[in-house]
MARVONU-225862 format. One record per residue (C-alpha): residue number from 1; residue in one letter; x, y, z. Coordinates in nm, 4 decimals. Example, Ala and Ser with C-alpha at 12.3 -4.5 7.8 and 13.67 -1.06 7.14 Angstrom:
MARVONU-225862
<1,'A',<1.2300,-0.4500,0.7800>>
<2,'S',<1.3670,-0.1060,0.7140>>
***
This chain:
MARVONU-225862
<1,'M',<-0.4828,-1.2464,2.2926>>
<2,'L',<-0.5227,-1.0309,1.9561>>
<3,'I',<-0.2918,-1.1877,1.6607>>
<4,'L',<-0.2491,-0.9046,1.3587>>
<5,'I',<-0.1384,-1.1183,1.0699>>
<6,'G',<-0.0208,-0.9710,0.6950>>
<7,'L',<-0.1661,-1.1331,0.4279>>
<8,'G',<0.1248,-0.9881,0.1693>>
<9,'L',<0.0527,-0.8021,-0.1679>>
<10,'S',<-0.1676,-1.0212,-0.3784>>
<11,'D',<-0.3984,-1.3118,-0.2501>>
<12,'E',<-0.4033,-1.6208,-0.0379>>
<13,'N',<-0.0999,-1.7708,-0.1716>>
<14,'D',<0.1048,-1.4923,-0.0232>>
<15,'M',<0.0681,-1.6036,0.3602>>
<16,'N',<0.3855,-1.7161,0.5195>>
<17,'L',<0.3627,-2.0286,0.7135>>
<18,'R',<0.3833,-1.8691,1.0818>>
<19,'G',<0.0390,-1.6713,1.0188>>
<20,'I',<-0.0996,-1.9893,0.8341>>
<21,'I',<-0.0603,-2.1465,1.2271>>
<22,'A',<-0.1426,-1.8711,1.4098>>
<23,'A',<-0.4668,-1.8273,1.2132>>
<24,'K',<-0.5307,-2.1941,1.2387>>
<25,'K',<-0.5244,-2.1529,1.6434>>
<26,'A',<-0.7493,-1.8848,1.6170>>
<27,'D',<-1.0943,-1.8848,1.8052>>
<28,'K',<-1.2218,-1.5980,1.5789>>
<29,'V',<-1.1007,-1.4628,1.2841>>
<30,'Y',<-1.1594,-1.1214,1.1344>>
<31,'F',<-1.0467,-0.9944,0.7829>>
<32,'E',<-0.9753,-0.6094,0.7282>>
<33,'L',<-1.0724,-0.5237,0.3744>>
<34,'Y',<-1.0930,-0.1704,0.3629>>
<35,'T',<-0.7145,-0.0780,0.2953>>
<36,'G',<-0.6762,-0.2141,-0.1005>>
<37,'K',<-0.8588,-0.4612,-0.3102>>
<38,'W',<-0.7540,-0.8215,-0.2304>>
<39,'N',<-0.6877,-1.0571,-0.5190>>
<40,'G',<-0.7665,-1.3654,-0.3549>>
<41,'Y',<-1.0549,-1.6301,-0.3023>>
<42,'M',<-1.2297,-1.6425,0.0425>>
<43,'E',<-1.3295,-2.0199,0.0040>>
<44,'K',<-0.9740,-2.1175,-0.0813>>
<45,'L',<-0.8547,-1.8921,0.2628>>
<46,'K',<-1.0808,-2.0829,0.4592>>
<47,'E',<-0.9419,-2.4082,0.3533>>
<48,'I',<-0.6002,-2.2583,0.4172>>
<49,'I',<-0.6785,-2.1781,0.7522>>
<50,'E',<-0.9360,-2.4208,0.7928>>
<51,'H',<-1.1819,-2.1923,0.9255>>
<52,'D',<-1.5747,-2.1509,0.8156>>
<53,'N',<-1.6362,-1.8487,0.9046>>
<54,'I',<-1.3600,-1.5055,0.8548>>
<55,'I',<-1.5302,-1.2139,0.9380>>
<56,'P',<-1.4861,-0.9052,0.6597>>
<57,'I',<-1.4316,-0.5764,0.8853>>
<58,'K',<-1.4448,-0.2238,0.8175>>
<59,'R',<-1.2042,0.0704,0.9416>>
<60,'I',<-1.4790,0.1978,1.2018>>
<61,'D',<-1.4661,-0.1418,1.3487>>
<62,'L',<-1.0700,-0.1227,1.4721>>
<63,'E',<-1.1183,0.2503,1.5013>>
<64,'E',<-1.4200,0.3702,1.6953>>
<65,'N',<-1.5864,0.0387,1.7369>>
<66,'S',<-1.2794,-0.1500,1.8095>>
<67,'Q',<-1.3818,-0.2428,2.2330>>
<68,'K',<-1.5926,-0.5220,2.0821>>
<69,'I',<-1.3026,-0.6819,1.9360>>
<70,'L',<-1.0753,-0.6256,2.2941>>
<71,'N',<-1.3439,-0.7215,2.4636>>
<72,'E',<-1.3118,-1.0802,2.2593>>
<73,'A',<-0.9751,-1.0762,2.2851>>
<74,'K',<-0.9432,-1.0619,2.6803>>
<75,'N',<-1.0209,-1.4411,2.6774>>
<76,'K',<-0.9951,-1.5644,2.3557>>
<77,'K',<-0.7892,-1.5853,2.0647>>
<78,'I',<-0.8612,-1.3427,1.7959>>
<79,'A',<-0.6731,-1.3069,1.4821>>
<80,'I',<-0.7279,-0.9891,1.2175>>
<81,'L',<-0.5941,-1.0736,0.8444>>
<82,'I',<-0.4414,-0.7538,0.7266>>
<83,'Q',<-0.3611,-0.6857,0.3462>>
<84,'G',<0.0167,-0.6518,0.3109>>
<85,'D',<0.2122,-0.5872,0.6384>>
<86,'P',<0.0104,-0.5134,0.9257>>
<87,'M',<0.1834,-0.2414,1.0830>>
<88,'V',<0.3040,-0.0439,0.7335>>
<89,'A',<0.0756,0.2618,0.5435>>
<90,'T',<-0.2647,0.2017,0.7559>>
<91,'T',<-0.0783,0.1156,1.1251>>
<92,'H',<-0.3050,-0.0449,1.3813>>
<93,'S',<-0.0432,0.1019,1.6814>>
<94,'S',<-0.3371,0.2535,1.8648>>
<95,'L',<-0.4834,-0.0700,1.8344>>
<96,'L',<-0.2168,-0.2674,1.9642>>
<97,'V',<-0.1870,0.0270,2.2379>>
<98,'D',<-0.5184,-0.0020,2.3797>>
<99,'A',<-0.5012,-0.4274,2.3879>>
<100,'K',<-0.1780,-0.3624,2.6157>>
<101,'K',<-0.3392,-0.1207,2.8197>>
<102,'M',<-0.6181,-0.3789,2.9127>>
<103,'G',<-0.4041,-0.6745,2.9810>>
<104,'I',<-0.4565,-0.8545,2.6240>>
<105,'H',<-0.1412,-1.0274,2.5247>>
<106,'T',<-0.0917,-0.9055,2.1667>>
<107,'S',<0.1271,-1.0426,1.8574>>
<108,'I',<0.2224,-0.9385,1.5124>>
<109,'I',<0.3017,-1.1306,1.2031>>
<110,'H',<0.4683,-0.9394,0.9791>>
<111,'N',<0.4591,-1.0083,0.5458>>
<112,'S',<0.5552,-0.8422,0.2502>>
<113,'S',<0.4028,-0.4712,0.1423>>
<114,'I',<0.4580,-0.2670,-0.1400>>
<115,'F',<0.7271,-0.0347,0.0637>>
<116,'S',<0.9365,-0.3808,0.0683>>
<117,'A',<0.8523,-0.4893,-0.2669>>
<118,'I',<0.9541,-0.1424,-0.4617>>
<119,'S',<1.2787,-0.2644,-0.4598>>
<120,'E',<1.1617,-0.4594,-0.7681>>
<121,'T',<1.2220,-0.1297,-0.9161>>
<122,'G',<1.6188,-0.1691,-0.8678>>
<123,'L',<1.6005,0.1956,-0.6797>>
<124,'H',<1.7956,0.1561,-0.3149>>
<125,'I',<1.5379,0.1755,-0.0728>>
<126,'Y',<1.6993,0.3741,0.1651>>
<127,'K',<1.7194,0.6638,-0.0653>>
<128,'F',<1.3222,0.6986,-0.0391>>
<129,'G',<1.2055,0.9847,0.1051>>
<130,'A',<0.8177,1.0991,0.2519>>
<131,'T',<0.5654,0.8894,0.0881>>
<132,'I',<0.2633,1.0741,-0.0926>>
<133,'T',<-0.0756,0.9355,-0.1728>>
<134,'I',<-0.2379,1.0849,-0.5024>>
<135,'P',<-0.5950,1.1042,-0.3884>>
<136,'F',<-0.9157,1.0811,-0.6009>>
<137,'L',<-1.0478,1.4669,-0.6278>>
<138,'D',<-1.3428,1.3940,-0.5303>>
<139,'K',<-1.2096,1.2906,-0.2121>>
<140,'T',<-1.0380,1.6653,-0.1853>>
<141,'G',<-1.3545,1.8507,-0.2811>>
<142,'G',<-1.1584,1.9544,-0.6305>>
<143,'I',<-0.9057,2.0633,-0.4613>>
<144,'L',<-0.5335,2.0689,-0.5456>>
<145,'P',<-0.3307,1.9766,-0.2311>>
<146,'K',<-0.0094,2.1621,-0.1707>>
<147,'S',<0.1190,1.9596,0.1032>>
<148,'I',<0.1463,1.6590,-0.2222>>
<149,'Y',<0.3230,1.9133,-0.4470>>
<150,'D',<0.5758,2.0443,-0.1253>>
<151,'S',<0.6562,1.6519,-0.0432>>
<152,'I',<0.7800,1.5792,-0.4018>>
<153,'R',<0.9995,1.9107,-0.3848>>
<154,'E',<1.1245,1.8471,-0.0582>>
<155,'N',<1.2510,1.4820,-0.1729>>
<156,'K',<1.3671,1.6269,-0.4730>>
<157,'K',<1.5590,1.8713,-0.3075>>
<158,'I',<1.7473,1.6463,-0.1202>>
<159,'G',<1.8241,1.3567,-0.3097>>
<160,'L',<1.5607,1.1098,-0.2113>>
<161,'H',<1.3013,0.9244,-0.4260>>
<162,'T',<0.9092,0.9755,-0.4028>>
<163,'L',<0.7073,0.6817,-0.3958>>
<164,'C',<0.3387,0.7565,-0.4942>>
<165,'L',<0.0441,0.5369,-0.3821>>
<166,'L',<-0.2195,0.5750,-0.5620>>
<167,'D',<-0.6102,0.6226,-0.4259>>
<168,'I',<-0.8722,0.3404,-0.4055>>
<169,'G',<-1.2468,0.4050,-0.4273>>
<170,'N',<-1.4594,0.3599,-0.0982>>
<171,'D',<-1.5958,0.0543,-0.2465>>
<172,'T',<-1.2020,-0.0820,-0.2755>>
<173,'T',<-1.2876,-0.1718,-0.6374>>
<174,'H',<-1.2057,0.1383,-0.8245>>
<175,'L',<-0.8156,0.1524,-0.8061>>
<176,'M',<-0.6449,0.4914,-0.9657>>
<177,'T',<-0.4763,0.4271,-1.2970>>
<178,'P',<-0.1022,0.5357,-1.3587>>
<179,'N',<-0.2218,0.7443,-1.6128>>
<180,'H',<-0.4856,0.9200,-1.4113>>
<181,'A',<-0.2205,1.0199,-1.0908>>
<182,'I',<0.0073,1.1464,-1.4352>>
<183,'D',<-0.2692,1.3430,-1.5403>>
<184,'F',<-0.3132,1.4520,-1.1369>>
<185,'L',<0.0895,1.5437,-1.0898>>
<186,'L',<0.0524,1.7486,-1.4298>>
<187,'K',<-0.2147,1.9377,-1.2743>>
<188,'L',<-0.0224,2.0010,-0.9625>>
<189,'E',<0.2212,2.1591,-1.1657>>
<190,'N',<0.0184,2.3431,-1.3759>>
<191,'K',<-0.1222,2.5021,-1.0476>>
<192,'F',<0.1918,2.5595,-0.8396>>
<193,'N',<0.4265,2.6331,-1.1390>>
<194,'E',<0.7525,2.5677,-0.9379>>
<195,'N',<0.9300,2.3575,-1.2122>>
<196,'V',<0.8783,2.0390,-0.9478>>
<197,'I',<0.7389,1.8325,-1.2232>>
<198,'E',<0.8286,1.8958,-1.5661>>
<199,'N',<0.7661,1.6920,-1.8734>>
<200,'S',<1.0841,1.5905,-1.8942>>
<201,'Q',<1.0918,1.4316,-1.5611>>
<202,'K',<1.1479,1.0727,-1.5459>>
<203,'I',<0.9346,0.8699,-1.3502>>
<204,'I',<0.8552,0.5168,-1.2619>>
<205,'I',<0.5590,0.2903,-1.2591>>
<206,'L',<0.5159,-0.0401,-1.0657>>
<207,'S',<0.2295,-0.2536,-1.1748>>
<208,'R',<0.1046,-0.5746,-0.9844>>
<209,'A',<0.3896,-0.6091,-0.7762>>
<210,'G',<0.4695,-0.9530,-0.6709>>
<211,'Q',<0.2410,-1.0701,-0.9430>>
<212,'S',<0.2661,-1.0509,-1.2926>>
<213,'S',<0.5191,-0.7410,-1.2395>>
<214,'Q',<0.5611,-0.4398,-1.4982>>
<215,'L',<0.8286,-0.1720,-1.4506>>
<216,'F',<0.8046,0.1610,-1.6976>>
<217,'F',<1.0419,0.3488,-1.6576>>
<218,'D',<0.9988,0.7250,-1.9008>>
<219,'N',<0.9329,1.0889,-1.8715>>
<220,'I',<0.6088,1.1925,-1.7811>>
<221,'E',<0.5420,1.3113,-2.1606>>
<222,'L',<0.6305,1.0013,-2.3074>>
<223,'L',<0.4356,0.7790,-2.0370>>
<224,'Q',<0.1027,1.0205,-2.0252>>
<225,'K',<0.0672,0.9302,-2.4469>>
<226,'Q',<0.0693,0.5266,-2.3405>>
<227,'T',<-0.2372,0.3671,-2.1953>>
<228,'I',<-0.1040,0.2227,-1.8758>>
<229,'N',<-0.4576,0.1061,-1.6571>>
<230,'T',<-0.2468,-0.1671,-1.5059>>
<231,'T',<-0.3677,-0.1691,-1.1203>>
<232,'P',<-0.2940,-0.2070,-0.8658>>
<233,'S',<-0.0004,0.0413,-0.9444>>
<234,'V',<0.2378,0.2887,-0.7539>>
<235,'L',<0.4355,0.5682,-0.9192>>
<236,'I',<0.7728,0.6827,-0.8091>>
<237,'I',<0.9161,0.9913,-0.8858>>
<238,'P',<1.3250,0.9442,-0.8809>>
<239,'S',<1.5793,1.2167,-0.7622>>
<240,'K',<1.9229,1.1425,-0.8838>>
<241,'L',<1.9624,0.8071,-0.9646>>
<242,'H',<2.2757,0.5822,-0.8707>>
<243,'F',<2.3811,0.4289,-1.1775>>
<244,'T',<2.3486,0.1001,-1.0701>>
<245,'E',<1.9755,0.2272,-1.0191>>
<246,'K',<1.9601,0.3684,-1.3979>>
<247,'D',<2.1185,0.0067,-1.5564>>
<248,'Y',<1.8726,-0.1955,-1.3746>>
<249,'L',<1.5610,0.0322,-1.4802>>
<250,'E',<1.6844,0.0377,-1.8718>>
<251,'I',<1.7262,-0.3729,-1.8588>>
<252,'F',<1.3819,-0.4459,-1.6430>>
<253,'K',<1.1409,-0.1843,-1.8030>>
<254,'E',<0.8675,-0.2556,-2.0433>>
***
């Protein structure tokens, strides 16, 4: 049996009861660490799920080398702990498909993720369009991707908000800051010059969602002048705001 268990947004305290029970019953527990920076304590997690050995795994272990884990799941209960929700952002559908083809029973235990936590901004969740990731330029070879710019433009054209996920360094300890992300957006506008991202554009920054949340709402020019280095964060480029969205942001912003 293969069980994917969501860890939630922050640390071991975000595990839900269903996930804890499933992890306790597992013969072997893996921990996926490559999708973000986990803020918890491994020893406390071991106590909660009553397993002395939690094995960290990398992307390659669930992709190119997934056969090892799948073979184990033929005869044992194998649990994989995954930050956020197992099927959001980095999906594991291919792993589940391969497991089903091998006759392995699978189970998914969902949890909160940034895609649900963005409701904390007061924005209507059904008004979000395509999500983008703002990358570190060293990962793109210094190239500013036109696809990111185009996605923002298309979302705005049809009245949808754009959720911008901020990049994570290769070692998961280096997280992009909101200031870095704003600089990237302005570089995009400077290069493609189609008035998609203007200094007067109001944006939203949500930092440490589900922890000690901070909410910033102002135009790009003013936010760029502040030092907002809180991580992890996401940035949202809103389209036209409903009056209830605007009221919420004005009341709860920092």
